[in-house]
Structures are given as structure tokens and as C-alpha cells.
MMTF fields as JSON, N, C-alpha, C and O atoms, coordinates in Angstrom:
{
  "mmtfVersion": "1.0.0",
  "mmtfProducer": "UNKNOWN",
  "numBonds": 403,
  "numAtoms": 404,
  "numGroups": 101,
  "numChains": 1,
  "numModels": 1,
  "chainsPerModel": [1],
  "groupsPerChain": [101],
  "chainIdList": ["A"],
  "bondAtomList": [4, 2, 8, 6, 12, 10, 16, 14, 20, 18, 24, 22, 28, 26, 32, 30, 36, 34, 40, 38, 44, 42, 48, 46, 52, 50, 56, 54, 60, 58, 64, 62, 68, 66, 72, 70, 76, 74, 80, 78, 84, 82, 88, 86, 92, 90, 96, 94, 100, 98, 104, 102, 108, 106, 112, 110, 116, 114, 120, 118, 124, 122, 128, 126, 132, 130, 136, 134, 140, 138, 144, 142, 148, 146, 152, 150, 156, 154, 160, 158, 164, 162, 168, 166, 172, 170, 176, 174, 180, 178, 184, 182, 188, 186, 192, 190, 196, 194, 200, 198, 204, 202, 208, 206, 212, 210, 216, 214, 220, 218, 224, 222, 228, 226, 232, 230, 236, 234, 240, 238, 244, 242, 248, 246, 252, 250, 256, 254, 260, 258, 264, 262, 268, 266, 272, 270, 276, 274, 280, 278, 284, 282, 288, 286, 292, 290, 296, 294, 300, 298, 304, 302, 308, 306, 312, 310, 316, 314, 320, 318, 324, 322, 328, 326, 332, 330, 336, 334, 340, 338, 344, 342, 348, 346, 352, 350, 356, 354, 360, 358, 364, 362, 368, 366, 372, 370, 376, 374, 380, 378, 384, 382, 388, 386, 392, 390, 396, 394, 400, 398],
  "bondOrderList": [1, 1, 1, 1, 1, 1, 1, 1, 1, 1, 1, 1, 1, 1, 1, 1, 1, 1, 1, 1, 1, 1, 1, 1, 1, 1, 1, 1, 1, 1, 1, 1, 1, 1, 1, 1, 1, 1, 1, 1, 1, 1, 1, 1, 1, 1, 1, 1, 1, 1, 1, 1, 1, 1, 1, 1, 1, 1, 1, 1, 1, 1, 1, 1, 1, 1, 1, 1, 1, 1, 1, 1, 1, 1, 1, 1, 1, 1, 1, 1, 1, 1, 1, 1, 1, 1, 1, 1, 1, 1, 1, 1, 1, 1, 1, 1, 1, 1, 1, 1],
  "groupList": [{"groupName": "MET", "atomNameList": ["N", "CA", "C", "O"], "elementList": ["N", "C", "C", "O"], "formalChargeList": [0, 0, 0, 0], "bondAtomList": [1, 0, 2, 1, 3, 2], "bondOrderList": [1, 1, 2], "singleLetterCode": "M", "chemCompType": "L-PEPTIDE LINKING"}, {"groupName": "PRO", "atomNameList": ["N", "CA", "C", "O"], "elementList": ["N", "C", "C", "O"], "formalChargeList": [0, 0, 0, 0], "bondAtomList": [1, 0, 2, 1, 3, 2], "bondOrderList": [1, 1, 2], "singleLetterCode": "P", "chemCompType": "L-PEPTIDE LINKING"}, {"groupName": "THR", "atomNameList": ["N", "CA", "C", "O"], "elementList": ["N", "C", "C", "O"], "formalChargeList": [0, 0, 0, 0], "bondAtomList": [1, 0, 2, 1, 3, 2], "bondOrderList": [1, 1, 2], "singleLetterCode": "T", "chemCompType": "L-PEPTIDE LINKING"}, {"groupName": "GLN", "atomNameList": ["N", "CA", "C", "O"], "elementList": ["N", "C", "C", "O"], "formalChargeList": [0, 0, 0, 0], "bondAtomList": [1, 0, 2, 1, 3, 2], "bondOrderList": [1, 1, 2], "singleLetterCode": "Q", "chemCompType": "L-PEPTIDE LINKING"}, {"groupName": "LEU", "atomNameList": ["N", "CA", "C", "O"], "elementList": ["N", "C", "C", "O"], "formalChargeList": [0, 0, 0, 0], "bondAtomList": [1, 0, 2, 1, 3, 2], "bondOrderList": [1, 1, 2], "singleLetterCode": "L", "chemCompType": "L-PEPTIDE LINKING"}, {"groupName": "SER", "atomNameList": ["N", "CA", "C", "O"], "elementList": ["N", "C", "C", "O"], "formalChargeList": [0, 0, 0, 0], "bondAtomList": [1, 0, 2, 1, 3, 2], "bondOrderList": [1, 1, 2], "singleLetterCode": "S", "chemCompType": "L-PEPTIDE LINKING"}, {"groupName": "LYS", "atomNameList": ["N", "CA", "C", "O"], "elementList": ["N", "C", "C", "O"], "formalChargeList": [0, 0, 0, 0], "bondAtomList": [1, 0, 2, 1, 3, 2], "bondOrderList": [1, 1, 2], "singleLetterCode": "K", "chemCompType": "L-PEPTIDE LINKING"}, {"groupName": "GLU", "atomNameList": ["N", "CA", "C", "O"], "elementList": ["N", "C", "C", "O"], "formalChargeList": [0, 0, 0, 0], "bondAtomList": [1, 0, 2, 1, 3, 2], "bondOrderList": [1, 1, 2], "singleLetterCode": "E", "chemCompType": "L-PEPTIDE LINKING"}, {"groupName": "ILE", "atomNameList": ["N", "CA", "C", "O"], "elementList": ["N", "C", "C", "O"], "formalChargeList": [0, 0, 0, 0], "bondAtomList": [1, 0, 2, 1, 3, 2], "bondOrderList": [1, 1, 2], "singleLetterCode": "I", "chemCompType": "L-PEPTIDE LINKING"}, {"groupName": "ASP", "atomNameList": ["N", "CA", "C", "O"], "elementList": ["N", "C", "C", "O"], "formalChargeList": [0, 0, 0, 0], "bondAtomList": [1, 0, 2, 1, 3, 2], "bondOrderList": [1, 1, 2], "singleLetterCode": "D", "chemCompType": "L-PEPTIDE LINKING"}, {"groupName": "ARG", "atomNameList": ["N", "CA", "C", "O"], "elementList": ["N", "C", "C", "O"], "formalChargeList": [0, 0, 0, 0], "bondAtomList": [1, 0, 2, 1, 3, 2], "bondOrderList": [1, 1, 2], "singleLetterCode": "R", "chemCompType": "L-PEPTIDE LINKING"}, {"groupName": "GLY", "atomNameList": ["N", "CA", "C", "O"], "elementList": ["N", "C", "C", "O"], "formalChargeList": [0, 0, 0, 0], "bondAtomList": [1, 0, 2, 1, 3, 2], "bondOrderList": [1, 1, 2], "singleLetterCode": "G", "chemCompType": "PEPTIDE LINKING"}, {"groupName": "TRP", "atomNameList": ["N", "CA", "C", "O"], "elementList": ["N", "C", "C", "O"], "formalChargeList": [0, 0, 0, 0], "bondAtomList": [1, 0, 2, 1, 3, 2], "bondOrderList": [1, 1, 2], "singleLetterCode": "W", "chemCompType": "L-PEPTIDE LINKING"}, {"groupName": "VAL", "atomNameList": ["N", "CA", "C", "O"], "elementList": ["N", "C", "C", "O"], "formalChargeList": [0, 0, 0, 0], "bondAtomList": [1, 0, 2, 1, 3, 2], "bondOrderList": [1, 1, 2], "singleLetterCode": "V", "chemCompType": "L-PEPTIDE LINKING"}, {"groupName": "TYR", "atomNameList": ["N", "CA", "C", "O"], "elementList": ["N", "C", "C", "O"], "formalChargeList": [0, 0, 0, 0], "bondAtomList": [1, 0, 2, 1, 3, 2], "bondOrderList": [1, 1, 2], "singleLetterCode": "Y", "chemCompType": "L-PEPTIDE LINKING"}, {"groupName": "HIS", "atomNameList": ["N", "CA", "C", "O"], "elementList": ["N", "C", "C", "O"], "formalChargeList": [0, 0, 0, 0], "bondAtomList": [1, 0, 2, 1, 3, 2], "bondOrderList": [1, 1, 2], "singleLetterCode": "H", "chemCompType": "L-PEPTIDE LINKING"}, {"groupName": "PHE", "atomNameList": ["N", "CA", "C", "O"], "elementList": ["N", "C", "C", "O"], "formalChargeList": [0, 0, 0, 0], "bondAtomList": [1, 0, 2, 1, 3, 2], "bondOrderList": [1, 1, 2], "singleLetterCode": "F", "chemCompType": "L-PEPTIDE LINKING"}, {"groupName": "ALA", "atomNameList": ["N", "CA", "C", "O"], "elementList": ["N", "C", "C", "O"], "formalChargeList": [0, 0, 0, 0], "bondAtomList": [1, 0, 2, 1, 3, 2], "bondOrderList": [1, 1, 2], "singleLetterCode": "A", "chemCompType": "L-PEPTIDE LINKING"}, {"groupName": "ASN", "atomNameList": ["N", "CA", "C", "O"], "elementList": ["N", "C", "C", "O"], "formalChargeList": [0, 0, 0, 0], "bondAtomList": [1, 0, 2, 1, 3, 2], "bondOrderList": [1, 1, 2], "singleLetterCode": "N", "chemCompType": "L-PEPTIDE LINKING"}],
  "groupTypeList": [0, 1, 2, 3, 1, 4, 5, 3, 6, 7, 8, 7, 9, 10, 4, 10, 7, 4, 1, 11, 12, 5, 13, 7, 7, 9, 10, 4, 2, 10, 7, 14, 10, 4, 11, 9, 15, 16, 17, 17, 2, 17, 16, 13, 13, 15, 13, 17, 10, 8, 3, 3, 7, 4, 9, 15, 15, 5, 9, 4, 2, 4, 11, 14, 18, 2, 13, 17, 4, 5, 13, 18, 2, 15, 5, 17, 11, 11, 17, 13, 2, 9, 6, 9, 16, 11, 4, 17, 7, 10, 13, 7, 11, 8, 17, 1, 11, 15, 11, 17, 17],
  "groupIdList": [1, 2, 3, 4, 5, 6, 7, 8, 9, 10, 11, 12, 13, 14, 15, 16, 17, 18, 19, 20, 21, 22, 23, 24, 25, 26, 27, 28, 29, 30, 31, 32, 33, 34, 35, 36, 37, 38, 39, 40, 41, 42, 43, 44, 45, 46, 47, 48, 49, 50, 51, 52, 53, 54, 55, 56, 57, 58, 59, 60, 61, 62, 63, 64, 65, 66, 67, 68, 69, 70, 71, 72, 73, 74, 75, 76, 77, 78, 79, 80, 81, 82, 83, 84, 85, 86, 87, 88, 89, 90, 91, 92, 93, 94, 95, 96, 97, 98, 99, 100, 101],
  "secStructList": [7, 7, 7, 7, 5, 7, 7, 2, 2, 2, 2, 2, 2, 2, 2, 6, 6, 1, 6, 6, 7, 3, 3, 3, 6, 6, 3, 3, 3, 3, 3, 3, 3, 7, 1, 1, 2, 2, 2, 2, 2, 2, 2, 2, 2, 2, 2, 2, 2, 2, 2, 2, 2, 2, 6, 7, 7, 7, 3, 3, 3, 3, 7, 1, 1, 3, 3, 3, 3, 3, 3, 7, 5, 4, 4, 4, 6, 1, 5, 7, 5, 2, 2, 2, 2, 2, 2, 2, 2, 2, 2, 2, 2, 2, 4, 4, 4, 4, 6, 7, 7],
  "xCoordList": [-173.946, -174.828, -175.019, -174.03, -176.244, -176.499, -176.027, -176.009, -175.659, -175.262, -176.495, -177.478, -176.446, -177.608, -177.503, -176.414, -178.634, -178.615, -178.223, -178.528, -177.553, -177.211, -178.382, -179.137, -178.531, -179.581, -179.164, -177.998, -180.096, -179.806, -178.734, -177.84, -178.813, -177.826, -176.454, -175.451, -176.395, -175.106, -174.5, -173.296, -175.33, -174.857, -174.318, -173.229, -175.055, -174.651, -173.322, -172.427, -173.201, -171.96, -170.794, -169.715, -170.99, -169.911, -169.524, -168.355, -170.512, -170.208, -169.315, -168.554, -169.381, -168.501, -167.042, -166.171, -166.765, -165.4, -164.936, -163.771, -165.841, -165.532, -165.94, -166.95, -165.177, -165.503, -165.591, -164.787, -166.562, -166.752, -167.754, -168.266, -168.041, -169.011, -170.385, -170.513, -171.393, -172.779, -173.653, -173.218, -174.854, -175.857, -176.922, -177.545, -177.126, -178.142, -178.938, -178.372, -180.234, -181.142, -180.653, -180.525, -180.383, -179.976, -178.676, -178.491, -177.781, -176.476, -175.408, -175.592, -174.303, -173.15, -172.399, -172.062, -172.132, -171.571, -170.439, -170.355, -169.575, -168.511, -167.999, -167.959, -167.615, -166.969, -165.59, -165.417, -164.611, -163.226, -162.828, -163.284, -161.98, -161.401, -159.92, -159.246, -159.42, -158.022, -157.356, -158.013, -156.062, -155.3, -155.679, -155.734, -155.942, -156.303, -156.985, -157.242, -157.27, -157.992, -157.172, -157.719, -155.893, -155.044, -155.033, -155.146, -154.901, -154.894, -156.234, -156.274, -157.332, -158.658, -158.827, -159.423, -158.311, -158.388, -157.575, -158.029, -156.387, -155.538, -156.245, -156.184, -156.905, -157.639, -158.773, -158.969, -159.504, -160.582, -160.039, -160.648, -158.894, -158.324, -157.96, -158.192, -157.399, -157.028, -158.274, -158.276, -159.33, -160.581, -161.161, -161.652, -161.099, -161.609, -160.876, -161.49, -159.577, -158.805, -159.28, -159.452, -159.488, -159.993, -161.368, -161.635, -162.234, -163.591, -163.529, -164.284, -162.645, -162.501, -162.011, -162.502, -161.061, -160.543, -161.629, -161.712, -162.467, -163.531, -164.774, -165.65, -164.838, -166.027, -167.247, -168.321, -167.029, -168.115, -167.851, -166.786, -168.821, -168.567, -169.507, -170.706, -168.939, -169.719, -169.991, -169.419, -170.871, -170.979, -169.902, -169.817, -169.081, -168.022, -168.331, -168.675, -168.206, -168.406, -167.103, -166.648, -166.525, -165.274, -165.579, -166.201, -165.133, -165.217, -163.83, -162.886, -163.689, -162.365, -161.37, -160.326, -161.669, -160.773, -161.539, -161.154, -162.623, -163.429, -163.761, -163.835, -163.953, -164.426, -165.508, -165.292, -166.665, -167.769, -168.02, -168.023, -168.229, -168.571, -169.949, -170.323, -170.684, -172.008, -172.203, -172.081, -172.51, -172.582, -173.657, -173.898, -174.298, -175.11, -174.986, -174.264, -175.675, -175.518, -176.79, -177.831, -176.693, -177.879, -178.451, -179.67, -177.56, -178.047, -178.75, -179.352, -178.671, -179.392, -180.549, -180.962, -181.067, -182.218, -181.898, -182.769, -180.638, -180.238, -179.993, -180.034, -179.741, -179.481, -177.987, -177.167, -177.648, -176.258, -175.873, -176.593, -174.725, -174.258, -172.795, -172.145, -172.304, -170.906, -169.979, -168.886, -170.412, -169.589, -169.345, -168.252, -170.362, -170.223, -169.21, -168.383, -169.302, -168.357, -166.946, -165.966, -166.838, -165.527, -164.877, -163.687, -165.664, -165.168, -164.775, -163.717, -165.632, -165.344, -164.05, -163.257, -163.83, -162.617, -161.379, -160.35, -161.474, -160.339, -160.029, -158.869, -161.1, -160.912, -160.289, -159.385, -160.77, -160.177, -158.685, -157.901, -158.309, -156.91, -155.994, -154.829, -156.5, -155.66, -155.786, -154.915, -156.843, -157.115, -155.951, -155.603, -155.329, -154.234, -153.061, -152.423, -152.781, -151.711, -151.935, -150.999, -153.195, -153.57, -153.766, -154.063, -153.601, -153.838, -155.321, -155.699, -156.157, -157.601, -158.049, -157.632, -158.901, -159.431, -160.924, -161.556],
  "yCoordList": [100.224, 101.253, 102.328, 102.83, 102.69, 103.7, 105.096, 105.436, 105.86, 107.243, 108.072, 107.982, 108.889, 109.691, 111.126, 111.698, 111.689, 113.095, 114.005, 113.724, 115.087, 116.099, 117.046, 117.297, 117.569, 118.581, 119.897, 120.083, 120.784, 122.105, 122.818, 123.446, 122.729, 123.361, 122.733, 123.444, 121.412, 120.748, 121.194, 121.433, 121.302, 121.763, 123.181, 123.461, 124.076, 125.47, 125.551, 126.302, 124.777, 124.769, 124.287, 124.877, 123.221, 122.668, 123.601, 123.67, 124.323, 125.248, 126.384, 126.923, 126.764, 127.815, 127.426, 128.293, 126.129, 125.629, 125.463, 125.149, 125.673, 125.459, 126.686, 126.646, 127.77, 128.967, 128.618, 127.843, 129.191, 128.966, 127.851, 127.77, 127.0, 125.916, 126.416, 127.283, 125.844, 126.184, 124.959, 123.973, 125.041, 123.995, 124.588, 125.595, 123.952, 124.373, 123.146, 122.156, 123.207, 122.122, 120.792, 119.802, 120.776, 119.556, 118.951, 117.735, 119.801, 119.342, 120.294, 121.511, 119.742, 120.537, 120.91, 120.029, 122.198, 122.63, 123.636, 124.341, 123.672, 124.678, 124.751, 123.744, 125.941, 126.125, 126.704, 127.632, 126.15, 126.617, 127.235, 126.814, 128.229, 128.853, 128.502, 128.596, 128.094, 127.697, 128.51, 129.301, 128.317, 129.133, 128.934, 129.894, 127.695, 127.416, 126.051, 125.42, 125.611, 124.362, 123.155, 122.222, 123.164, 122.036, 121.922, 120.818, 123.027, 123.026, 122.515, 121.741, 122.951, 122.504, 121.009, 120.317, 120.509, 119.083, 118.274, 117.228, 118.735, 118.042, 117.999, 116.987, 119.08, 119.129, 118.082, 117.374, 117.991, 117.007, 115.594, 114.783, 115.3, 113.965, 113.688, 112.588, 114.669, 114.509, 114.3, 113.45, 115.068, 114.914, 113.507, 112.852, 113.06, 111.737, 110.647, 109.67, 110.809, 109.826, 109.793, 108.716, 110.953, 111.015, 110.377, 109.633, 110.666, 110.097, 108.577, 107.886, 108.066, 106.616, 106.031, 104.989, 106.683, 106.233, 106.21, 105.269, 107.258, 107.365, 106.547, 106.337, 106.089, 105.434, 106.331, 105.889, 107.597, 108.606, 109.63, 110.246, 109.803, 110.544, 111.739, 111.648, 112.834, 114.045, 114.137, 113.395, 115.056, 115.466, 116.504, 117.469, 116.326, 117.259, 117.894, 117.199, 119.202, 119.908, 120.654, 121.507, 120.302, 120.921, 121.986, 121.718, 123.197, 124.288, 124.606, 123.865, 125.697, 126.065, 126.185, 125.533, 127.0, 127.154, 127.082, 127.692, 126.332, 126.162, 124.68, 123.882, 124.361, 123.032, 123.244, 123.923, 122.653, 122.734, 121.335, 120.347, 121.284, 120.028, 120.168, 121.239, 119.095, 119.05, 117.649, 116.678, 117.528, 116.178, 116.099, 117.053, 114.933, 114.541, 113.044, 112.425, 112.441, 111.018, 110.29, 110.419, 109.535, 108.814, 107.859, 107.737, 107.154, 106.147, 106.768, 106.063, 108.104, 108.826, 109.608, 110.631, 109.128, 109.784, 111.086, 111.94, 111.24, 112.466, 113.625, 114.785, 113.326, 114.378, 114.645, 113.866, 115.753, 116.073, 115.354, 115.411, 114.673, 113.88, 114.186, 114.971, 113.544, 113.681, 113.239, 113.783, 112.25, 111.787, 112.903, 113.016, 113.734, 114.826, 115.873, 116.382, 116.169, 117.115, 116.526, 117.253, 115.22, 114.581, 114.74, 115.041, 114.537, 114.726, 116.182, 116.467, 117.099, 118.539, 118.924, 119.693, 118.41, 118.732, 118.209, 118.883, 117.022, 116.464, 117.297, 117.556, 117.711, 118.548, 119.879, 120.362, 120.475, 121.734, 121.575, 122.503, 120.411, 120.147, 120.146, 120.53, 119.722, 119.667, 120.894, 121.138, 121.671, 122.809, 123.793, 124.195, 124.206, 125.18, 124.662, 125.436, 123.389, 122.806, 122.864, 122.756, 123.038, 123.159, 124.624, 124.917, 125.529, 126.934, 127.267, 128.28, 126.42, 126.613, 127.644, 127.602, 128.559, 129.584, 129.652, 130.459],
  "zCoordList": [-79.958, -79.449, -80.525, -81.061, -80.852, -81.871, -81.439, -80.256, -82.417, -82.167, -81.91, -82.645, -80.859, -80.461, -81.031, -81.083, -81.453, -81.877, -80.729, -79.57, -81.05, -80.053, -79.876, -80.815, -78.667, -78.419, -79.062, -79.413, -79.212, -79.771, -78.954, -79.521, -77.635, -76.764, -76.947, -76.994, -77.05, -77.267, -78.599, -78.689, -79.617, -80.93, -80.828, -81.329, -80.193, -80.042, -79.288, -79.675, -78.215, -77.433, -78.267, -78.22, -79.033, -79.846, -80.989, -81.368, -81.545, -82.634, -82.173, -82.977, -80.908, -80.383, -80.5, -80.577, -80.512, -80.61, -82.052, -82.297, -83.009, -84.437, -85.25, -85.953, -85.166, -85.965, -87.441, -87.959, -88.1, -89.536, -89.832, -90.949, -88.864, -89.038, -88.599, -87.734, -89.22, -88.829, -89.074, -89.669, -88.616, -88.88, -89.774, -89.437, -90.926, -91.881, -92.28, -92.744, -92.103, -92.492, -91.908, -92.629, -90.603, -89.883, -90.407, -90.365, -90.9, -91.385, -90.868, -90.885, -90.413, -90.017, -91.294, -92.085, -91.509, -92.782, -92.596, -91.591, -93.608, -93.654, -95.094, -95.801, -95.51, -96.794, -96.561, -95.772, -97.253, -97.177, -98.507, -99.57, -98.425, -99.616, -99.617, -98.591, -100.788, -100.922, -102.025, -102.703, -102.202, -103.162, -104.61, -105.378, -104.993, -106.378, -106.445, -105.42, -107.659, -107.828, -107.376, -106.788, -107.637, -107.228, -105.705, -105.172, -105.006, -103.528, -103.0, -102.044, -103.627, -103.203, -103.432, -102.606, -104.54, -104.841, -103.851, -103.388, -103.521, -102.534, -101.172, -100.474, -100.802, -99.546, -99.55, -98.562, -100.654, -100.756, -100.562, -99.865, -101.178, -101.05, -99.588, -99.088, -98.915, -97.501, -96.64, -95.75, -96.9, -96.169, -96.431, -95.511, -97.676, -98.011, -97.237, -96.808, -97.06, -96.296, -94.837, -94.266, -94.245, -92.885, -92.766, -91.822, -93.719, -93.703, -93.781, -93.097, -94.599, -94.735, -93.414, -92.981, -92.778, -91.485, -90.417, -89.627, -90.395, -89.406, -89.759, -88.919, -91.011, -91.549, -91.343, -90.935, -91.641, -91.544, -92.656, -92.701, -93.54, -94.768, -94.908, -94.644, -95.323, -95.609, -97.099, -97.898, -97.459, -98.845, -99.054, -98.294, -100.068, -100.4, -101.753, -102.709, -101.824, -103.086, -103.404, -102.643, -104.551, -104.997, -106.028, -107.055, -105.742, -106.72, -107.217, -106.939, -107.949, -108.467, -107.312, -107.336, -106.31, -105.172, -103.87, -102.872, -103.886, -102.666, -102.447, -103.381, -101.178, -100.805, -99.744, -98.74, -99.987, -99.018, -98.472, -99.206, -97.172, -96.491, -95.87, -95.394, -95.879, -95.273, -94.743, -95.49, -93.441, -92.867, -91.792, -91.052, -91.727, -90.584, -90.471, -91.253, -89.513, -89.27, -89.684, -89.04, -90.754, -91.288, -90.277, -90.154, -89.523, -88.558, -87.362, -86.552, -87.252, -86.182, -86.777, -86.231, -87.888, -88.517, -89.213, -89.382, -89.62, -90.328, -89.373, -89.783, -88.113, -87.115, -87.013, -87.5, -86.375, -86.078, -84.794, -83.796, -84.83, -83.694, -83.39, -84.079, -82.341, -81.961, -83.094, -83.248, -83.889, -85.025, -86.022, -86.577, -86.252, -87.205, -86.692, -87.448, -85.404, -84.819, -84.781, -84.944, -84.567, -84.622, -85.99, -86.091, -87.036, -88.398, -88.627, -89.189, -88.19, -88.386, -87.678, -88.221, -86.492, -85.743, -86.455, -86.493, -87.013, -87.761, -89.007, -89.328, -89.705, -90.897, -90.518, -91.199, -89.433, -88.964, -88.657, -88.855, -88.179, -87.847, -89.058, -88.951, -90.205, -91.408, -92.29, -93.125, -92.128, -93.009, -93.095, -94.205, -91.988, -92.121, -92.958, -93.671, -92.878, -93.675, -95.173, -95.966, -95.543, -96.967, -97.367, -98.525, -96.424, -96.707, -96.793, -97.382, -96.211, -96.291, -95.244, -94.087, -95.685, -94.786, -94.893, -94.21]
}
């Protein structure tokens, strides 16, 4: 069964549960700040492991001490879906352990 796009109301409701996340240009996005480049790199590796497990991948941008994520679901026409929020929730779950804010 194909993944269905979420309505604007569903997206707004789900965003209330994920402080720091937003939707920009039909993509669920968030930027994290970490202690240094090594911490940011370790966070990217952990996120990549989760993405591989979920078989759902975001665009990741690694800066000196920042990591930005941007995701939507290609199989739903590039819309934001439950899969995107599932990934965001998993990332939020590991962020504190990496000192990400």
C-alpha cells in the first residue's frame, strides 16, 4: 500500500509534538547544533543507521558543529508523510544522547 501524503492539519498537529521541526518547501526539516565537528559527525552516523533501518532517507548536511535534516517521501510525490514524522521522532530520540540541541 502506498504511503499517503498528510493533510496540512495533520502536519500542523504532528509538528506540535516535535519542537524545532518545521515544514519548508514540502519537506520536514530541522537543524541541530552540537559541541564540535566530531560530535556532529557521530550524530550523522547514528542518523544514517536509523535511516538504513527504516529504509527511509533524509538529506543530511554536516557543518562544523551543525547537522541539518530535510526529508519528504518520494513515493508520495515528494509530500510529507507519516514515514517522515517517524524518522523525525527517531532522530529526536537519539539527539539528547549526542548533546544535540
